TORVOMI-878209 format. One record per atom (N, C-alpha, C): residue in three letters; y, x, z. Coordinates in Angstrom, 2 decimals. Example, Ala and Ser with C-alpha at 12.3 -4.5 7.8 and 13.67 -1.06 7.14 Angstrom:
residues 2
+--------+---------+---------+---------+
: residu :      c2 :      c1 :      c3 :
+--------+---------+---------+---------+
:    Ala :   -5.69 :   13.19 :    7.80 :
:    Ala :   -4.50 :   12.30 :    7.80 :
:    Ala :   -3.30 :   13.20 :    7.80 :
:    Ser :   -2.25 :   12.85 :    7.08 :
:    Ser :   -1.06 :   13.67 :    7.14 :
:    Ser :    0.03 :   12.90 :    7.87 :
+--------+---------+---------+---------+
//
This chain:
residues 184
+--------+---------+---------+---------+
: residu :      c2 :      c1 :      c3 :
+--------+---------+---------+---------+
:    Met :   62.85 :  168.68 :  133.47 :
:    Met :   62.18 :  168.37 :  134.72 :
:    Met :   60.71 :  168.75 :  134.60 :
:    Thr :   60.19 :  169.29 :  135.68 :
:    Thr :   58.79 :  169.61 :  135.73 :
:    Thr :   58.02 :  168.35 :  136.11 :
:    Ala :   57.04 :  168.01 :  135.32 :
:    Ala :   56.27 :  166.79 :  135.58 :
:    Ala :   55.40 :  166.97 :  136.81 :
:    Pro :   55.23 :  165.90 :  137.61 :
:    Pro :   54.34 :  166.01 :  138.75 :
:    Pro :   52.92 :  166.27 :  138.28 :
:    Ser :   52.19 :  167.01 :  139.05 :
:    Ser :   50.82 :  167.33 :  138.68 :
:    Ser :   49.88 :  166.83 :  139.75 :
:    Thr :   48.61 :  167.04 :  139.50 :
:    Thr :   47.61 :  166.64 :  140.50 :
:    Thr :   47.67 :  167.56 :  141.71 :
:    Phe :   48.44 :  168.64 :  141.62 :
:    Phe :   48.54 :  169.59 :  142.72 :
:    Phe :   49.68 :  169.28 :  143.66 :
:    Gly :   50.44 :  168.23 :  143.41 :
:    Gly :   51.53 :  167.88 :  144.31 :
:    Gly :   52.80 :  167.55 :  143.56 :
:    Pro :   53.88 :  167.45 :  144.31 :
:    Pro :   55.16 :  167.06 :  143.72 :
:    Pro :   55.73 :  168.14 :  142.80 :
:    Ser :   56.66 :  167.73 :  141.95 :
:    Ser :   57.32 :  168.65 :  141.03 :
:    Ser :   58.17 :  169.64 :  141.83 :
:    Ser :   58.61 :  170.68 :  141.17 :
:    Ser :   59.46 :  171.67 :  141.85 :
:    Ser :   60.78 :  171.05 :  142.26 :
:    Glu :   61.32 :  170.13 :  141.47 :
:    Glu :   62.56 :  169.46 :  141.85 :
:    Glu :   62.38 :  168.63 :  143.11 :
:    Ala :   61.26 :  167.92 :  143.21 :
:    Ala :   60.98 :  167.12 :  144.40 :
:    Ala :   60.80 :  168.02 :  145.62 :
:    Arg :   60.10 :  169.13 :  145.45 :
:    Arg :   59.93 :  170.07 :  146.57 :
:    Arg :   61.26 :  170.66 :  146.99 :
:    Asn :   62.12 :  171.00 :  146.02 :
:    Asn :   63.44 :  171.56 :  146.34 :
:    Asn :   64.30 :  170.55 :  147.09 :
:    Leu :   64.28 :  169.31 :  146.64 :
:    Leu :   65.05 :  168.27 :  147.30 :
:    Leu :   64.53 :  168.04 :  148.72 :
:    His :   63.22 :  168.06 :  148.87 :
:    His :   62.64 :  167.90 :  150.20 :
:    His :   63.01 :  169.08 :  151.09 :
:    Trp :   63.03 :  170.27 :  150.54 :
:    Trp :   63.42 :  171.46 :  151.29 :
:    Trp :   64.86 :  171.32 :  151.78 :
:    Leu :   65.75 :  170.83 :  150.90 :
:    Leu :   67.14 :  170.61 :  151.30 :
:    Leu :   67.24 :  169.62 :  152.45 :
:    Leu :   66.46 :  168.54 :  152.37 :
:    Leu :   66.47 :  167.53 :  153.42 :
:    Leu :   65.94 :  168.09 :  154.73 :
:    Thr :   64.86 :  168.84 :  154.66 :
:    Thr :   64.28 :  169.46 :  155.85 :
:    Thr :   65.28 :  170.41 :  156.50 :
:    Asn :   65.96 :  171.21 :  155.69 :
:    Asn :   66.96 :  172.13 :  156.23 :
:    Asn :   68.11 :  171.38 :  156.89 :
:    Leu :   68.52 :  170.28 :  156.30 :
:    Leu :   69.59 :  169.47 :  156.89 :
:    Leu :   69.20 :  169.03 :  158.29 :
:    Val :   67.99 :  168.52 :  158.45 :
:    Val :   67.53 :  168.04 :  159.76 :
:    Val :   67.36 :  169.18 :  160.75 :
:    Glu :   66.79 :  170.29 :  160.30 :
:    Glu :   66.47 :  171.38 :  161.22 :
:    Glu :   67.67 :  172.26 :  161.57 :
:    Glu :   68.66 :  172.35 :  160.68 :
:    Glu :   69.76 :  173.28 :  160.88 :
:    Glu :   71.01 :  172.66 :  161.51 :
:    Val :   71.15 :  171.35 :  161.45 :
:    Val :   72.37 :  170.72 :  161.96 :
:    Val :   72.09 :  170.08 :  163.31 :
:    Pro :   72.73 :  170.58 :  164.35 :
:    Pro :   72.50 :  170.03 :  165.68 :
:    Pro :   72.89 :  168.55 :  165.75 :
:    Gly :   72.03 :  167.77 :  166.37 :
:    Gly :   72.33 :  166.37 :  166.59 :
:    Gly :   71.78 :  165.42 :  165.56 :
:    Ile :   71.27 :  165.91 :  164.45 :
:    Ile :   70.68 :  165.01 :  163.45 :
:    Ile :   69.28 :  164.64 :  163.92 :
:    Leu :   69.05 :  163.32 :  164.02 :
:    Leu :   67.74 :  162.83 :  164.45 :
:    Leu :   66.85 :  162.46 :  163.28 :
:    Ser :   67.41 :  161.85 :  162.25 :
:    Ser :   66.62 :  161.51 :  161.08 :
:    Ser :   67.53 :  161.34 :  159.87 :
:    Val :   66.92 :  161.47 :  158.70 :
:    Val :   67.64 :  161.39 :  157.44 :
:    Val :   66.81 :  160.57 :  156.46 :
:    Ala :   67.50 :  159.79 :  155.64 :
:    Ala :   66.83 :  159.03 :  154.58 :
:    Ala :   67.68 :  159.08 :  153.32 :
:    Val :   67.02 :  159.25 :  152.18 :
:    Val :   67.65 :  159.11 :  150.88 :
:    Val :   67.16 :  157.79 :  150.32 :
:    Val :   68.12 :  156.93 :  149.94 :
:    Val :   67.82 :  155.56 :  149.52 :
:    Val :   68.32 :  155.37 :  148.10 :
:    Ser :   67.52 :  154.71 :  147.28 :
:    Ser :   67.91 :  154.43 :  145.89 :
:    Ser :   68.96 :  153.33 :  145.86 :
:    Ser :   69.56 :  153.13 :  144.70 :
:    Ser :   70.60 :  152.12 :  144.56 :
:    Ser :   70.07 :  150.71 :  144.82 :
:    Asp :   68.77 :  150.51 :  144.66 :
:    Asp :   68.19 :  149.19 :  144.93 :
:    Asp :   67.61 :  149.09 :  146.34 :
:    Gly :   67.92 :  150.05 :  147.21 :
:    Gly :   67.56 :  149.97 :  148.61 :
:    Gly :   66.20 :  150.51 :  148.99 :
:    Leu :   65.50 :  151.14 :  148.05 :
:    Leu :   64.17 :  151.67 :  148.36 :
:    Leu :   64.26 :  153.09 :  148.88 :
:    Leu :   63.45 :  153.38 :  149.88 :
:    Leu :   63.38 :  154.70 :  150.47 :
:    Leu :   62.79 :  155.68 :  149.47 :
:    Leu :   63.53 :  156.77 :  149.19 :
:    Leu :   63.06 :  157.79 :  148.26 :
:    Leu :   62.55 :  159.04 :  148.98 :
:    Leu :   63.20 :  159.39 :  150.06 :
:    Leu :   62.88 :  160.63 :  150.76 :
:    Leu :   63.26 :  160.44 :  152.22 :
:    Ser :   62.46 :  160.99 :  153.11 :
:    Ser :   62.69 :  160.78 :  154.53 :
:    Ser :   62.35 :  162.01 :  155.33 :
:    Ser :   63.03 :  162.16 :  156.47 :
:    Ser :   62.68 :  163.23 :  157.40 :
:    Ser :   61.56 :  162.80 :  158.33 :
:    Asp :   61.14 :  161.54 :  158.26 :
:    Asp :   60.05 :  161.03 :  159.08 :
:    Asp :   58.77 :  161.77 :  158.68 :
:    Pro :   58.18 :  162.54 :  159.59 :
:    Pro :   57.00 :  163.32 :  159.23 :
:    Pro :   55.80 :  162.46 :  158.82 :
:    Asp :   55.77 :  161.20 :  159.25 :
:    Asp :   54.65 :  160.35 :  158.87 :
:    Asp :   54.75 :  159.88 :  157.43 :
:    Leu :   55.96 :  159.90 :  156.86 :
:    Leu :   56.15 :  159.42 :  155.50 :
:    Leu :   56.57 :  160.52 :  154.54 :
:    Ala :   56.95 :  161.66 :  155.06 :
:    Ala :   57.46 :  162.72 :  154.20 :
:    Ala :   56.36 :  163.29 :  153.32 :
:    Met :   56.80 :  163.91 :  152.22 :
:    Met :   55.84 :  164.54 :  151.30 :
:    Met :   55.14 :  165.69 :  152.01 :
:    Ala :   53.99 :  166.06 :  151.51 :
:    Ala :   53.27 :  167.20 :  152.08 :
:    Ala :   54.16 :  168.42 :  151.95 :
:    Arg :   54.20 :  169.22 :  153.01 :
:    Arg :   55.07 :  170.37 :  153.02 :
:    Arg :   54.27 :  171.65 :  152.96 :
:    Thr :   54.90 :  172.65 :  152.43 :
:    Thr :   54.27 :  173.96 :  152.40 :
:    Thr :   54.96 :  174.92 :  153.35 :
:    Asp :   56.15 :  174.50 :  153.89 :
:    Asp :   56.91 :  175.43 :  154.70 :
:    Asp :   56.56 :  175.40 :  156.18 :
:    Ser :   55.99 :  174.32 :  156.70 :
:    Ser :   55.74 :  174.23 :  158.12 :
:    Ser :   54.57 :  173.29 :  158.39 :
:    Pro :   53.52 :  173.77 :  159.07 :
:    Pro :   52.38 :  172.90 :  159.32 :
:    Pro :   52.67 :  171.78 :  160.28 :
:    Glu :   53.68 :  171.93 :  161.15 :
:    Glu :   53.91 :  170.87 :  162.11 :
:    Glu :   54.82 :  169.78 :  161.59 :
:    Gly :   55.32 :  169.89 :  160.37 :
:    Gly :   56.16 :  168.85 :  159.79 :
:    Gly :   57.56 :  168.89 :  160.36 :
:    Ala :   58.31 :  167.83 :  160.13 :
:    Ala :   59.71 :  167.81 :  160.57 :
:    Ala :   59.77 :  167.67 :  162.07 :
:    Arg :   60.63 :  168.43 :  162.65 :
:    Arg :   60.95 :  168.32 :  164.06 :
:    Arg :   62.44 :  168.16 :  164.14 :
:    Thr :   62.89 :  167.47 :  165.14 :
:    Thr :   64.32 :  167.30 :  165.28 :
:    Thr :   64.87 :  168.39 :  166.18 :
:    Val :   66.13 :  168.71 :  165.97 :
:    Val :   66.81 :  169.70 :  166.79 :
:    Val :   67.97 :  169.00 :  167.45 :
:    Gly :   68.00 :  169.03 :  168.76 :
:    Gly :   69.07 :  168.39 :  169.50 :
:    Gly :   70.35 :  169.20 :  169.46 :
:    Ala :   71.40 :  168.65 :  170.02 :
:    Ala :   72.70 :  169.31 :  170.00 :
:    Ala :   72.66 :  170.65 :  170.74 :
:    Ser :   71.77 :  170.80 :  171.69 :
:    Ser :   71.67 :  172.05 :  172.42 :
:    Ser :   70.90 :  173.10 :  171.63 :
:    Gly :   70.30 :  172.71 :  170.52 :
:    Gly :   69.52 :  173.64 :  169.73 :
:    Gly :   68.05 :  173.65 :  170.10 :
:    Ala :   67.68 :  172.96 :  171.17 :
:    Ala :   66.29 :  172.94 :  171.60 :
:    Ala :   65.52 :  171.89 :  170.79 :
:    Arg :   64.27 :  172.17 :  170.58 :
:    Arg :   63.43 :  171.21 :  169.87 :
:    Arg :   63.29 :  169.95 :  170.72 :
:    Ala :   63.39 :  168.82 :  170.07 :
:    Ala :   63.30 :  167.54 :  170.77 :
:    Ala :   61.96 :  166.91 :  170.49 :
:    Glu :   61.64 :  165.89 :  171.29 :
:    Glu :   60.43 :  165.13 :  171.02 :
:    Glu :   60.61 :  164.38 :  169.72 :
:    Lys :   59.51 :  163.92 :  169.16 :
:    Lys :   59.56 :  163.19 :  167.88 :
:    Lys :   60.32 :  161.89 :  168.07 :
:    Arg :   61.54 :  161.87 :  167.59 :
:    Arg :   62.35 :  160.66 :  167.56 :
:    Arg :   63.03 :  160.67 :  166.21 :
:    Thr :   62.55 :  159.87 :  165.31 :
:    Thr :   62.95 :  160.02 :  163.93 :
:    Thr :   63.96 :  159.01 :  163.44 :
:    Gly :   64.39 :  158.10 :  164.24 :
:    Gly :   65.41 :  157.18 :  163.75 :
:    Gly :   65.33 :  155.85 :  164.45 :
:    Pro :   66.00 :  154.87 :  163.87 :
:    Pro :   65.97 :  153.55 :  164.48 :
:    Pro :   64.54 :  153.06 :  164.66 :
:    Arg :   64.17 :  152.83 :  165.88 :
:    Arg :   62.81 :  152.40 :  166.23 :
:    Arg :   61.75 :  153.34 :  165.67 :
:    Gly :   62.14 :  154.57 :  165.34 :
:    Gly :   61.17 :  155.55 :  164.87 :
:    Gly :   60.71 :  155.34 :  163.44 :
:    Ser :   61.40 :  154.50 :  162.69 :
:    Ser :   60.92 :  154.18 :  161.35 :
:    Ser :   61.93 :  154.56 :  160.28 :
:    Ala :   61.49 :  155.33 :  159.32 :
:    Ala :   62.33 :  155.69 :  158.19 :
:    Ala :   62.70 :  154.45 :  157.37 :
:    Ala :   61.81 :  153.49 :  157.32 :
:    Ala :   62.08 :  152.26 :  156.58 :
:    Ala :   63.23 :  151.49 :  157.22 :
:    Asp :   63.30 :  151.49 :  158.56 :
:    Asp :   64.41 :  150.83 :  159.25 :
:    Asp :   65.73 :  151.53 :  158.93 :
:    Leu :   65.74 :  152.86 :  158.96 :
:    Leu :   66.95 :  153.61 :  158.62 :
:    Leu :   67.36 :  153.32 :  157.18 :
:    Ala :   66.40 :  153.29 :  156.27 :
:    Ala :   66.70 :  153.01 :  154.86 :
:    Ala :   67.31 :  151.62 :  154.70 :
:    Thr :   66.81 :  150.65 :  155.44 :
:    Thr :   67.33 :  149.28 :  155.38 :
:    Thr :   68.78 :  149.24 :  155.86 :
:    Val :   69.05 :  149.89 :  156.98 :
:    Val :   70.41 :  149.91 :  157.54 :
:    Val :   71.35 :  150.63 :  156.58 :
:    Val :   70.93 :  151.77 :  156.06 :
:    Val :   71.76 :  152.55 :  155.13 :
:    Val :   72.08 :  151.73 :  153.88 :
:    Ser :   71.08 :  151.07 :  153.34 :
:    Ser :   71.29 :  150.25 :  152.15 :
:    Ser :   72.26 :  149.11 :  152.43 :
:    Gly :   72.10 :  148.46 :  153.58 :
:    Gly :   72.99 :  147.36 :  153.94 :
:    Gly :   74.42 :  147.80 :  154.14 :
:    Ile :   74.61 :  148.90 :  154.86 :
:    Ile :   75.96 :  149.42 :  155.08 :
:    Ile :   76.57 :  149.87 :  153.76 :
:    Gly :   75.76 :  150.50 :  152.93 :
:    Gly :   76.24 :  150.93 :  151.61 :
:    Gly :   76.73 :  149.75 :  150.79 :
:    Ser :   75.96 :  148.68 :  150.75 :
:    Ser :   76.34 :  147.48 :  150.00 :
:    Ser :   77.60 :  146.84 :  150.57 :
:    Leu :   77.68 :  146.77 :  151.88 :
:    Leu :   78.83 :  146.17 :  152.54 :
:    Leu :   80.11 :  146.96 :  152.23 :
:    Thr :   80.06 :  148.27 :  152.33 :
:    Thr :   81.26 :  149.06 :  152.10 :
:    Thr :   81.65 :  149.07 :  150.62 :
:    Ile :   80.68 :  149.03 :  149.73 :
:    Ile :   81.00 :  148.95 :  148.29 :
:    Ile :   81.70 :  147.63 :  148.00 :
:    Gly :   81.20 :  146.53 :  148.59 :
:    Gly :   81.84 :  145.24 :  148.42 :
:    Gly :   83.25 :  145.23 :  148.98 :
:    Ala :   83.44 :  145.84 :  150.15 :
:    Ala :   84.78 :  145.91 :  150.75 :
:    Ala :   85.73 :  146.72 :  149.88 :
:    Ala :   85.27 :  147.82 :  149.34 :
:    Ala :   86.12 :  148.66 :  148.49 :
:    Ala :   86.52 :  147.92 :  147.22 :
:    Lys :   85.59 :  147.16 :  146.66 :
:    Lys :   85.93 :  146.37 :  145.46 :
:    Lys :   86.94 :  145.27 :  145.80 :
:    Leu :   86.75 :  144.62 :  146.94 :
:    Leu :   87.65 :  143.56 :  147.36 :
:    Leu :   89.07 :  144.10 :  147.60 :
:    Met :   89.15 :  145.28 :  148.21 :
:    Met :   90.45 :  145.87 :  148.51 :
:    Met :   91.02 :  146.68 :  147.35 :
:    Asp :   90.20 :  146.91 :  146.34 :
:    Asp :   90.60 :  147.67 :  145.15 :
:    Asp :   91.11 :  149.07 :  145.51 :
:    Tyr :   90.33 :  149.76 :  146.36 :
:    Tyr :   90.68 :  151.11 :  146.80 :
:    Tyr :   89.84 :  152.20 :  146.15 :
:    Gly :   89.02 :  151.87 :  145.20 :
:    Gly :   88.18 :  152.87 :  144.55 :
:    Gly :   86.82 :  152.97 :  145.21 :
:    Pro :   86.00 :  153.87 :  144.70 :
:    Pro :   84.62 :  153.97 :  145.20 :
:    Pro :   84.55 :  154.53 :  146.63 :
:    Val :   83.52 :  154.12 :  147.34 :
:    Val :   83.28 :  154.59 :  148.71 :
:    Val :   82.65 :  155.98 :  148.63 :
:    Arg :   83.16 :  156.90 :  149.40 :
:    Arg :   82.60 :  158.25 :  149.45 :
:    Arg :   81.67 :  158.43 :  150.65 :
:    His :   82.10 :  157.95 :  151.81 :
:    His :   81.25 :  158.03 :  152.99 :
:    His :   81.68 :  157.01 :  154.03 :
:    Thr :   80.74 :  156.73 :  154.93 :
:    Thr :   80.97 :  155.78 :  156.02 :
:    Thr :   80.41 :  156.40 :  157.29 :
:    Met :   81.16 :  156.31 :  158.38 :
:    Met :   80.69 :  156.80 :  159.67 :
:    Met :   80.79 :  155.68 :  160.69 :
:    Val :   79.71 :  155.51 :  161.46 :
:    Val :   79.68 :  154.51 :  162.52 :
:    Val :   79.34 :  155.24 :  163.82 :
:    Ala :   80.26 :  155.19 :  164.78 :
:    Ala :   80.04 :  155.83 :  166.07 :
:    Ala :   79.67 :  154.74 :  167.07 :
:    Met :   78.53 :  154.93 :  167.74 :
:    Met :   78.05 :  153.99 :  168.74 :
:    Met :   77.95 :  154.70 :  170.08 :
:    Asp :   77.72 :  153.98 :  171.15 :
:    Asp :   77.62 :  154.59 :  172.47 :
:    Asp :   76.51 :  155.63 :  172.54 :
:    Glu :   75.39 :  155.34 :  171.90 :
:    Glu :   74.23 :  156.23 :  172.03 :
:    Glu :   73.76 :  156.84 :  170.72 :
:    Gly :   74.65 :  156.90 :  169.74 :
:    Gly :   74.27 :  157.53 :  168.49 :
:    Gly :   75.32 :  157.32 :  167.42 :
:    Ser :   75.07 :  157.89 :  166.28 :
:    Ser :   75.98 :  157.79 :  165.14 :
:    Ser :   75.18 :  157.53 :  163.89 :
:    Leu :   75.83 :  156.90 :  162.93 :
:    Leu :   75.22 :  156.65 :  161.63 :
:    Leu :   76.21 :  157.08 :  160.56 :
:    Phe :   75.72 :  157.84 :  159.61 :
:    Phe :   76.54 :  158.34 :  158.51 :
:    Phe :   75.90 :  157.91 :  157.21 :
:    Val :   76.70 :  157.44 :  156.27 :
:    Val :   76.20 :  157.07 :  154.95 :
:    Val :   77.12 :  157.71 :  153.93 :
:    Met :   76.53 :  158.40 :  152.95 :
:    Met :   77.31 :  159.09 :  151.93 :
:    Met :   76.67 :  158.83 :  150.56 :
:    Ser :   77.50 :  158.57 :  149.57 :
:    Ser :   77.02 :  158.36 :  148.20 :
:    Ser :   76.52 :  159.68 :  147.64 :
:    Ile :   75.39 :  159.62 :  146.93 :
:    Ile :   74.86 :  160.81 :  146.27 :
:    Ile :   75.18 :  160.75 :  144.79 :
:    Ser :   74.53 :  159.87 :  144.08 :
:    Ser :   74.79 :  159.71 :  142.64 :
:    Ser :   74.15 :  158.41 :  142.18 :
:    Asp :   74.69 :  157.82 :  141.16 :
:    Asp :   74.14 :  156.60 :  140.56 :
:    Asp :   73.79 :  155.53 :  141.58 :
:    Gly :   74.55 :  155.45 :  142.66 :
:    Gly :   74.29 :  154.43 :  143.67 :
:    Gly :   73.32 :  154.84 :  144.76 :
:    Ser :   72.69 :  156.01 :  144.63 :
:    Ser :   71.80 :  156.49 :  145.69 :
:    Ser :   72.64 :  156.88 :  146.90 :
:    Leu :   72.03 :  156.78 :  148.08 :
:    Leu :   72.75 :  157.04 :  149.32 :
:    Leu :   71.98 :  158.01 :  150.21 :
:    Leu :   72.72 :  158.81 :  150.94 :
:    Leu :   72.16 :  159.67 :  151.98 :
:    Leu :   72.56 :  159.05 :  153.30 :
:    Gly :   71.58 :  158.76 :  154.15 :
:    Gly :   71.84 :  158.20 :  155.47 :
:    Gly :   71.36 :  159.14 :  156.54 :
:    Val :   72.18 :  159.35 :  157.56 :
:    Val :   71.84 :  160.24 :  158.66 :
:    Val :   72.04 :  159.50 :  159.97 :
:    His :   71.03 :  159.57 :  160.82 :
:    His :   71.09 :  159.03 :  162.18 :
:    His :   71.31 :  160.23 :  163.10 :
:    Gly :   72.43 :  160.23 :  163.82 :
:    Gly :   72.76 :  161.35 :  164.69 :
:    Gly :   72.77 :  160.95 :  166.15 :
:    Ser :   72.66 :  161.93 :  167.01 :
:    Ser :   72.71 :  161.69 :  168.44 :
:    Ser :   74.15 :  161.38 :  168.86 :
:    Ala :   74.31 :  160.86 :  170.06 :
:    Ala :   75.63 :  160.50 :  170.56 :
:    Ala :   76.54 :  161.72 :  170.69 :
:    Asp :   75.96 :  162.88 :  170.96 :
:    Asp :   76.77 :  164.07 :  171.17 :
:    Asp :   76.86 :  164.97 :  169.94 :
:    Cys :   76.48 :  164.47 :  168.79 :
:    Cys :   76.59 :  165.30 :  167.58 :
:    Cys :   78.06 :  165.46 :  167.20 :
:    Asp :   78.37 :  166.55 :  166.57 :
:    Asp :   79.73 :  166.80 :  166.07 :
:    Asp :   79.83 :  166.12 :  164.71 :
:    Met :   80.55 :  165.01 :  164.65 :
:    Met :   80.60 :  164.20 :  163.43 :
:    Met :   81.15 :  164.98 :  162.24 :
:    Ser :   82.09 :  165.87 :  162.47 :
:    Ser :   82.65 :  166.63 :  161.35 :
:    Ser :   81.64 :  167.63 :  160.80 :
:    Val :   80.83 :  168.21 :  161.67 :
:    Val :   79.80 :  169.15 :  161.21 :
:    Val :   78.72 :  168.41 :  160.42 :
:    Val :   78.31 :  167.25 :  160.92 :
:    Val :   77.31 :  166.45 :  160.22 :
:    Val :   77.84 :  166.04 :  158.85 :
:    Ala :   79.07 :  165.54 :  158.80 :
:    Ala :   79.66 :  165.11 :  157.53 :
:    Ala :   79.78 :  166.28 :  156.55 :
:    Tyr :   80.14 :  167.45 :  157.03 :
:    Tyr :   80.25 :  168.64 :  156.18 :
:    Tyr :   78.90 :  168.99 :  155.57 :
:    His :   77.87 :  169.01 :  156.39 :
:    His :   76.54 :  169.37 :  155.89 :
:    His :   75.98 :  168.28 :  154.96 :
:    Met :   76.33 :  167.04 :  155.23 :
:    Met :   75.92 :  165.97 :  154.30 :
:    Met :   76.59 :  166.18 :  152.95 :
:    Ala :   77.87 :  166.55 :  152.95 :
:    Ala :   78.58 :  166.80 :  151.69 :
:    Ala :   77.94 :  167.96 :  150.93 :
:    Leu :   77.51 :  168.99 :  151.66 :
:    Leu :   76.80 :  170.09 :  151.00 :
:    Leu :   75.50 :  169.61 :  150.37 :
:    Phe :   74.74 :  168.78 :  151.11 :
:    Phe :   73.49 :  168.23 :  150.58 :
:    Phe :   73.76 :  167.43 :  149.32 :
:    Val :   74.77 :  166.55 :  149.37 :
:    Val :   75.11 :  165.71 :  148.22 :
:    Val :   75.49 :  166.57 :  147.03 :
:    Gly :   76.28 :  167.62 :  147.27 :
:    Gly :   76.67 :  168.51 :  146.18 :
:    Gly :   75.50 :  169.22 :  145.54 :
:    Arg :   74.52 :  169.57 :  146.34 :
:    Arg :   73.34 :  170.27 :  145.83 :
:    Arg :   72.32 :  169.33 :  145.22 :
:    Ala :   72.20 :  168.13 :  145.77 :
:    Ala :   71.15 :  167.21 :  145.35 :
:    Ala :   71.59 :  166.24 :  144.27 :
:    Gly :   72.88 :  165.97 :  144.19 :
:    Gly :   73.37 :  164.95 :  143.28 :
:    Gly :   72.99 :  165.16 :  141.83 :
:    His :   73.07 :  166.38 :  141.35 :
:    His :   72.77 :  166.64 :  139.94 :
:    His :   71.28 :  166.69 :  139.62 :
:    Val :   70.44 :  166.86 :  140.63 :
:    Val :   69.00 :  166.91 :  140.37 :
:    Val :   68.32 :  165.56 :  140.60 :
:    Leu :   69.04 :  164.62 :  141.18 :
:    Leu :   68.45 :  163.31 :  141.47 :
:    Leu :   68.50 :  162.44 :  140.22 :
:    Thr :   67.71 :  162.84 :  139.24 :
:    Thr :   67.64 :  162.16 :  137.94 :
:    Thr :   66.78 :  160.90 :  138.05 :
:    Pro :   66.85 :  160.02 :  137.06 :
:    Pro :   65.97 :  158.85 :  137.09 :
:    Pro :   64.49 :  159.23 :  137.18 :
:    Glu :   64.10 :  160.31 :  136.52 :
:    Glu :   62.69 :  160.75 :  136.58 :
:    Glu :   62.31 :  161.18 :  137.99 :
:    Leu :   63.20 :  161.94 :  138.64 :
:    Leu :   62.91 :  162.40 :  139.99 :
:    Leu :   62.91 :  161.23 :  140.97 :
:    Arg :   63.85 :  160.29 :  140.82 :
:    Arg :   63.86 :  159.11 :  141.68 :
:    Arg :   62.56 :  158.34 :  141.54 :
:    Ser :   62.07 :  158.22 :  140.32 :
:    Ser :   60.81 :  157.53 :  140.07 :
:    Ser :   59.65 :  158.26 :  140.75 :
:    Glu :   59.63 :  159.58 :  140.63 :
:    Glu :   58.58 :  160.37 :  141.27 :
:    Glu :   58.63 :  160.22 :  142.79 :
:    Leu :   59.83 :  160.29 :  143.37 :
:    Leu :   59.96 :  160.16 :  144.82 :
:    Leu :   59.55 :  158.78 :  145.30 :
:    Arg :   59.95 :  157.75 :  144.55 :
:    Arg :   59.58 :  156.38 :  144.91 :
:    Arg :   58.06 :  156.22 :  144.88 :
:    Gln :   57.42 :  156.75 :  143.84 :
:    Gln :   55.96 :  156.67 :  143.72 :
:    Gln :   55.29 :  157.41 :  144.87 :
:    Ser :   55.83 :  158.56 :  145.23 :
:    Ser :   55.27 :  159.35 :  146.33 :
:    Ser :   55.34 :  158.57 :  147.65 :
:    Met :   56.48 :  157.91 :  147.90 :
:    Met :   56.63 :  157.13 :  149.13 :
:    Met :   55.68 :  155.93 :  149.13 :
:    Glu :   55.51 :  155.28 :  147.98 :
:    Glu :   54.58 :  154.16 :  147.89 :
:    Glu :   53.15 :  154.62 :  148.13 :
:    Asn :   52.79 :  155.77 :  147.58 :
:    Asn :   51.44 :  156.31 :  147.79 :
:    Asn :   51.20 :  156.64 :  149.26 :
:    Lys :   52.20 :  157.22 :  149.93 :
:    Lys :   52.06 :  157.53 :  151.36 :
:    Lys :   51.88 :  156.26 :  152.17 :
:    Ala :   52.63 :  155.22 :  151.82 :
:    Ala :   52.50 :  153.94 :  152.54 :
:    Ala :   51.12 :  153.34 :  152.34 :
:    Leu :   50.61 :  153.41 :  151.10 :
:    Leu :   49.27 :  152.88 :  150.83 :
:    Leu :   48.20 :  153.67 :  151.56 :
:    Glu :   48.35 :  155.00 :  151.62 :
:    Glu :   47.39 :  155.84 :  152.34 :
:    Glu :   47.38 :  155.48 :  153.83 :
:    Ser :   48.57 :  155.26 :  154.38 :
:    Ser :   48.66 :  154.90 :  155.81 :
:    Ser :   47.99 :  153.56 :  156.08 :
:    Glu :   48.21 :  152.60 :  155.17 :
:    Glu :   47.58 :  151.28 :  155.36 :
:    Glu :   46.07 :  151.35 :  155.23 :
:    Ser :   45.58 :  152.16 :  154.30 :
:    Ser :   44.14 :  152.21 :  154.07 :
:    Ser :   43.40 :  152.95 :  155.19 :
:    Thr :   44.06 :  153.90 :  155.83 :
:    Thr :   43.41 :  154.62 :  156.91 :
:    Thr :   43.65 :  153.97 :  158.26 :
:    Gly :   44.61 :  153.05 :  158.31 :
:    Gly :   44.89 :  152.35 :  159.55 :
:    Gly :   45.75 :  153.10 :  160.51 :
:    Ser :   46.21 :  154.30 :  160.12 :
:    Ser :   47.09 :  155.06 :  160.98 :
:    Ser :   48.03 :  155.87 :  160.13 :
:    Pro :   49.19 :  156.25 :  160.73 :
:    Pro :   50.11 :  157.08 :  159.97 :
:    Pro :   49.52 :  158.43 :  159.67 :
:    Arg :   49.92 :  158.98 :  158.57 :
:    Arg :   49.39 :  160.25 :  158.14 :
:    Arg :   49.98 :  161.40 :  158.86 :
+--------+---------+---------+---------+
//
């Protein structure tokens, strides 16, 4: 693993962030994405106010609606990546408990379809979860397919060192936002 430097995140963190950005920008209907650690802490988010500094786009994450047109900034439940992370962590814990109770093996993914949106939760590795908030008209099979691709690509690089770096980066962003009084 490349150690983080004073110049920004490690190459692994940048690559993981690039994968997340592509997931949001390339899959119609995805409104926001969060990667959550096994203990429920937000590691990575598509929320432009909390996401790591990017080198690929000055305007940060934008959502793409089902029609392919750029949408207004709507990043998730109540617009907060922390809210999405909380919901993803809770659903992950609930389904893991249900699987243990029923003795059906580990949970691979969970989909919740609502009148005005969808929620997808998929295991990444070591208890980490990928959560996606989708629009009501998203194609659930397309979203699930692209999530599986993300998990396949990200699962082996999400090492304890990288999780620690991502967690520290999110904590630093939160502290910066609090100290300036506004989101970054």
